[in-house]
GUPA-633971 format. One record per residue: residue number from 1; x, y, z of N, C-alpha, C in turn; residue in one letter. Coordinates in pm, 1 decimal. Layout:
BEGIN
NUM,X,Y,Z,X,Y,Z,X,Y,Z,a
...
This chain:
BEGIN
1,84.3,-116.8,0.0,0.0,0.0,0.0,89.7,124.3,0.0,m
2,52.9,226.8,-74.7,131.5,349.4,-82.7,124.4,426.6,48.9,k
3,231.0,490.8,84.8,238.8,571.0,206.8,182.6,710.2,182.0,k
4,122.5,767.8,285.4,78.1,907.7,289.5,-23.5,946.2,182.1,d
5,-107.3,852.9,135.4,-212.5,890.4,40.2,-351.7,876.5,102.0,i
6,-361.2,815.2,219.7,-489.6,793.5,283.4,-515.4,898.3,391.2,h
7,-641.2,937.2,411.5,-671.6,1034.8,516.7,-647.7,975.4,655.2,p
8,-630.3,1063.9,751.9,-608.4,1022.9,890.0,-733.4,954.7,945.0,d
9,-717.1,839.9,1004.9,-827.1,761.2,1061.8,-813.6,769.8,1213.3,y
10,-913.1,830.4,1281.3,-901.3,860.4,1423.8,-1035.8,842.1,1494.2,h
11,-1037.5,859.1,1625.3,-1157.6,841.0,1706.1,-1232.2,973.6,1720.3,t
12,-1364.8,971.3,1696.0,-1450.7,1088.2,1717.5,-1568.7,1046.7,1804.1,i
13,-1639.6,1146.1,1858.2,-1759.9,1121.7,1936.9,-1880.1,1163.3,1853.4,r
14,-1982.1,1077.1,1845.1,-2104.5,1105.6,1770.1,-2218.2,1120.6,1869.5,v
15,-2291.5,1233.8,1862.4,-2404.1,1260.3,1951.7,-2532.4,1251.7,1870.6,v
16,-2621.3,1159.4,1910.2,-2748.5,1139.7,1840.6,-2845.9,1251.7,1878.2,m
17,-2961.9,1257.0,1812.9,-3059.2,1362.9,1839.0,-3120.7,1354.2,1977.6,t
18,-3124.6,1234.3,2036.9,-3182.2,1220.9,2171.1,-3078.0,1238.8,2281.3,d
19,-2954.7,1273.3,2245.7,-2850.7,1299.4,2344.0,-2757.5,1182.4,2371.4,g
20,-2793.3,1062.9,2325.1,-2702.5,950.5,2345.3,-2579.1,971.3,2258.7,t
21,-2469.4,916.4,2302.9,-2345.9,935.1,2229.0,-2265.2,807.0,2227.2,e
22,-2178.5,797.8,2129.5,-2088.8,683.9,2119.1,-1961.3,728.3,2049.5,y
23,-1857.8,649.0,2063.4,-1730.0,676.7,1999.9,-1712.0,581.4,1882.7,f
24,-1656.2,632.7,1774.3,-1628.9,551.9,1656.4,-1503.2,604.6,1589.2,t
25,-1452.8,529.2,1497.0,-1336.3,573.4,1420.3,-1384.2,624.6,1285.0,r
26,-1324.7,735.7,1239.8,-1371.1,800.7,1118.5,-1259.0,884.3,1057.5,s
27,-1279.2,927.4,933.3,-1188.3,1022.0,870.4,-1243.6,1163.5,881.0,t
28,-1362.9,1180.1,937.6,-1426.5,1311.0,953.2,-1356.4,1389.2,1063.6,w
29,-1334.9,1517.1,1044.5,-1280.7,1603.3,1148.1,-1140.2,1565.9,1190.6,g
30,-1114.1,1585.6,1320.1,-983.8,1550.2,1374.9,-1004.8,1473.5,1504.9,s
31,-899.1,1421.8,1561.2,-904.2,1339.3,1681.5,-980.2,1410.4,1793.2,e
32,-1081.7,1341.7,1849.2,-1155.9,1393.1,1963.8,-1269.2,1488.5,1932.0,g
33,-1293.4,1523.5,1807.1,-1403.2,1614.5,1773.3,-1538.2,1548.1,1795.2,e
34,-1643.3,1630.0,1805.3,-1779.3,1581.5,1827.3,-1864.2,1610.0,1704.9,t
35,-1932.8,1505.1,1654.3,-2025.4,1520.0,1542.9,-2167.4,1513.9,1600.0,m
36,-2242.7,1624.7,1588.2,-2381.1,1630.2,1634.7,-2472.6,1603.8,1515.9,n
37,-2555.2,1501.8,1526.5,-2642.7,1463.1,1416.4,-2775.9,1537.4,1423.1,l
38,-2825.4,1584.2,1307.6,-2958.2,1644.7,1297.9,-3063.3,1537.2,1275.9,d
39,-3029.2,1437.6,1196.0,-3119.3,1326.8,1165.1,-3040.0,1199.0,1185.5,i
40,-3098.4,1104.5,1257.1,-3029.8,977.9,1279.3,-3130.4,863.6,1264.6,d
41,-3086.6,739.1,1272.3,-3177.1,626.0,1251.5,-3294.0,619.8,1350.3,p
42,-3284.4,687.6,1464.5,-3394.8,686.7,1561.3,-3505.1,785.2,1522.8,k
43,-3473.3,884.7,1436.6,-3572.6,986.7,1401.5,-3603.2,994.8,1252.8,t
44,-3522.5,935.6,1167.4,-3542.0,948.5,1022.9,-3660.3,863.3,976.8,h
45,-3747.5,918.9,892.5,-3866.3,845.7,847.3,-3835.2,713.9,775.9,p
46,-3718.8,701.8,714.1,-3685.6,577.5,644.9,-3674.5,460.4,742.4,a
47,-3636.8,488.5,867.3,-3622.6,382.6,966.0,-3738.8,376.6,1064.6,w
48,-3817.5,484.5,1075.3,-3925.4,487.6,1174.6,-4062.7,462.6,1114.6,t
49,-4072.6,443.5,985.0,-4200.8,415.4,923.8,-4260.3,532.1,849.9,g
50,-4194.0,645.9,846.5,-4238.9,758.7,766.2,-4346.8,844.3,827.4,g
51,-4373.9,831.4,957.2,-4480.5,911.8,1017.4,-4433.5,1050.6,1058.0,s
52,-4303.7,1072.5,1068.0,-4250.4,1200.8,1110.5,-4219.4,1288.5,990.7,q
53,-4245.4,1417.6,1002.8,-4215.8,1512.7,896.7,-4074.5,1566.2,914.1,q
54,-4000.5,1580.2,803.5,-3869.3,1641.8,807.8,-3885.0,1792.7,818.6,l
55,-3788.7,1858.8,883.0,-3792.8,2003.6,896.4,-3763.3,2069.6,762.4,l
56,-3827.8,2182.5,737.8,-3805.6,2258.0,615.6,-3684.5,2347.1,638.4,d
57,-3567.8,2299.9,601.8,-3443.5,2374.5,623.5,-3424.4,2476.3,510.9,r
58,-3415.3,2601.0,550.0,-3389.5,2706.0,452.3,-3510.9,2750.9,374.3,g
59,-3630.5,2702.2,406.4,-3752.1,2745.5,340.2,-3769.7,2692.2,200.0,g
60,-3696.9,2586.0,163.2,-3705.6,2533.8,27.0,-3844.2,2478.2,-2.7,r
61,-3902.3,2406.2,93.4,-4035.4,2350.6,72.4,-4138.5,2462.3,62.6,l
62,-4126.4,2563.1,147.2,-4219.0,2676.5,142.2,-4206.8,2750.1,9.3,s
63,-4084.5,2767.6,-38.8,-4063.4,2835.3,-166.4,-4125.8,2754.7,-281.0,k
64,-4107.0,2623.2,-278.7,-4164.7,2537.9,-382.1,-4316.7,2546.7,-379.2,f
65,-4375.7,2535.1,-260.6,-4521.9,2540.1,-250.3,-4577.3,2674.8,-293.1,n
66,-4507.1,2784.2,-265.0,-4557.4,2915.1,-306.3,-4549.9,2931.3,-458.3,s
67,-4450.1,2870.3,-522.1,-4437.6,2881.8,-667.1,-4529.0,2786.2,-741.9,r
68,-4542.7,2662.9,-692.5,-4611.9,2559.8,-768.1,-4733.2,2501.1,-696.1,f
69,-4773.6,2558.7,-583.8,-4883.3,2503.4,-505.4,-5017.9,2510.8,-574.9,g
70,-5035.5,2607.7,-664.3,-5162.9,2624.2,-732.2,-5181.8,2535.0,-854.7,g
71,-5078.1,2466.6,-895.3,-5089.4,2380.9,-1013.6,-5166.6,2255.2,-982.3,l
72,-5250.8,2215.5,-1073.6,-5319.0,2086.9,-1058.0,-5271.1,1998.3,-1170.8,s
73,-5229.9,1881.4,-1137.6,-5172.9,1788.3,-1234.5,-5275.3,1685.7,-1277.4,f
74,-5385.2,1732.0,-1333.8,-5486.8,1643.5,-1385.6,-5583.2,1590.4,-1279.2,g
75,-5583.1,1650.9,-1161.1,-5677.4,1607.2,-1058.2,-5816.7,1655.8,-1093.8,k
76,-5915.2,1570.2,-1070.4,-6053.6,1608.9,-1100.3,-6138.6,1594.5,-979.5,k
């Protein structure tokens, strides 16, 4: 294997949305940094059954609805 071509692999702390945390090894950040998750497997609709709504970050959904909300796509 070639020397000095791979990123540094180190231990970081990951904090879930409910406050639980664990340590893992990653190339993200630097040694000892904390990664705070906005969406994780305990809250994401793909793992919870889809009953929870995702937050509208940056107003993108609101902007889309204001521009295209009045269109009807063949509904009768």
